[in-house]
C-alpha positions in Angstrom: -15.4 -1.5 -29.9 -18.7 -0.4 -31.6 -19.1 1.5 -34.9 -21.9 3.7 -36.3 -24.0 0.2 -36.7 -22.7 -2.1 -34.7 -21.3 -3.3 -31.6 -18.1 -6.8 -31.5 -17.7 -7.3 -27.8 -14.5 -10.0 -27.2 -14.1 -12.1 -24.0 -11.9 -15.6 -23.2 -14.4 -17.4 -20.8 -12.7 -20.0 -18.9 -15.0 -22.9 -19.2 -14.2 -25.5 -22.5 -16.4 -24.9 -25.1 -19.8 -27.4 -24.3 -20.9 -25.9 -21.3 -20.3 -22.2 -22.8 -22.4 -23.6 -26.2 -25.0 -25.1 -23.7 -25.5 -21.8 -21.3 -26.2 -19.8 -24.1 -28.5 -21.8 -26.2 -30.3 -22.9 -23.1 -33.0 -20.8 -23.1 -33.9 -21.8 -19.1 -29.7 -21.8 -19.0 -29.4 -18.5 -20.7 -32.5 -16.9 -19.1 -30.5 -17.8 -16.0 -27.5 -15.4 -16.4 -28.9 -13.0 -18.9 -31.8 -12.2 -16.9 -34.8 -13.4 -18.4 -37.5 -16.0 -18.4 -38.3 -18.0 -21.7 -41.6 -19.5 -22.7 -39.8 -22.5 -24.2 -36.9 -23.3 -26.2 -34.5 -22.2 -29.1 -35.4 -22.9 -32.4 -34.0 -22.2 -35.8 -36.1 -20.0 -37.4 -38.5 -19.9 -34.5 -39.6 -16.6 -32.3 -40.2 -17.3 -28.4 -41.2 -14.7 -26.1 -39.3 -13.6 -22.9 -40.2 -11.1 -19.8 -37.4 -9.6 -17.9 -36.1 -11.1 -14.6 -33.0 -10.4 -12.8 -30.0 -12.0 -13.5 -29.2 -15.0 -11.0 -25.5 -14.2 -11.8 -24.8 -10.8 -10.4 -26.2 -9.3 -6.8 -26.0 -5.9 -8.5 -26.9 -6.3 -12.1 -29.8 -8.5 -10.1 -30.7 -4.7 -8.8 -29.9 -2.9 -11.7 -31.8 -5.4 -13.6 -35.1 -5.0 -11.2 -36.5 -2.3 -12.7 -37.1 -3.7 -16.1 -38.8 -7.0 -14.4 -41.8 -8.6 -16.2 -41.1 -6.3 -19.0 -42.1 -8.4 -22.5 -39.7 -9.2 -25.1 -38.7 -11.5 -27.6 -36.0 -13.5 -29.2 -36.6 -14.1 -32.9 -33.7 -17.4 -33.5 -31.8 -17.3 -36.2 -28.7 -19.2 -36.4 -28.1 -22.7 -34.2 -24.8 -24.0 -35.6 -23.3 -26.0 -32.5 -20.4 -25.2 -30.8 -19.8 -22.3 -33.1 -22.9 -19.5 -33.7 -26.1 -18.8 -31.9 -28.1 -15.6 -33.0 -31.1 -13.8 -32.8 -32.6 -10.7 -33.8 -34.6 -8.4 -31.3 -36.4 -4.9 -30.6 -33.6 -2.4 -30.6 -35.1 -0.8 -27.7 -38.4 -0.6 -26.5 -39.3 2.5 -28.4 -38.3 0.7 -31.4 -39.8 -1.4 -33.8 -36.2 -2.1 -35.8 -34.7 -5.2 -34.9 -31.2 -5.5 -34.4 -29.7 -8.9 -34.9 -27.5 -10.6 -32.2 -24.9 -13.2 -32.7 -22.2 -14.9 -30.0 -19.7 -17.0 -31.9 -17.6 -19.4 -29.7 -13.9 -20.4 -30.4 -11.9 -22.7 -28.5 -8.3 -21.7 -27.0 -6.3 -22.6 -24.7 -7.9 -20.2 -21.9 -11.1 -22.1 -22.5 -13.3 -20.7 -24.9 -13.1 -17.2 -26.8 -16.7 -15.7 -27.1 -17.5 -12.7 -29.7 -20.7 -11.0 -29.3 -21.9 -9.0 -32.3 -25.1 -7.1 -32.6 -25.7 -5.5 -36.0 -28.5 -3.3 -37.6 -28.3 0.6 -35.5 -28.0 1.3 -39.2 -31.8 1.2 -39.3 -32.8 3.2 -36.0 -33.5 6.9 -35.9 -30.7 8.9 -36.5 -31.7 10.9 -33.0 -32.1 7.8 -30.7 -28.9 5.7 -32.7 -26.1 6.6 -30.6 -28.0 6.7 -27.5 -29.0 2.9 -28.1 -25.9 2.0 -29.2 -24.3 3.0 -26.2 -26.8 2.3 -23.8 -26.3 -1.7 -25.5 -23.1 -1.9 -25.3 -22.6 -1.0 -21.6 -25.7 -3.9 -21.3 -23.6 -6.0 -23.5 -20.6 -5.6 -21.2 -22.1 -6.2 -17.9 -23.8 -9.7 -19.7 -20.2 -11.0 -20.7 -19.7 -10.7 -17.2 -22.9 -12.2 -15.9 -22.1 -15.4 -18.7 -18.3 -15.9 -16.8 -20.0 -15.7 -13.2 -23.2 -18.3 -14.2 -20.4 -20.6 -16.3 -18.2 -20.0 -12.8 -21.1 -20.9 -10.5 -22.2 -23.4 -12.2 -19.3 -25.2 -13.9 
């Protein structure tokens, strides 16, 4: 789902809450499925540099990500609330100084773990680029949710 200034993606992952939490908040693990190499761990209130690399979780996705290999980005870690919420800010796109906030919220459910990914702050992106960026990031979060599910399946 998307609104004028946010993206909301909910999925159920067939893995225990602790495993999903680790895959999201351990920068090395997140990097493997997301497609990034981080310069250090995630620490609330601190920034960590990264470079795009192809995902290890999905061959087709890795091929699509190859064009971005080496592109630097920074995760500004906002919140680490164990087993519940992890949030960071990043640039809305590679042409913008606008930071959006990405929040991962976890909830244990009978099938495993419900994950809600929310990206907010698009209202600060210039109107002429906003719809394109929201559409692109929506597609990106759909792919990332698939990559995470595959990573969890490959690395129980």
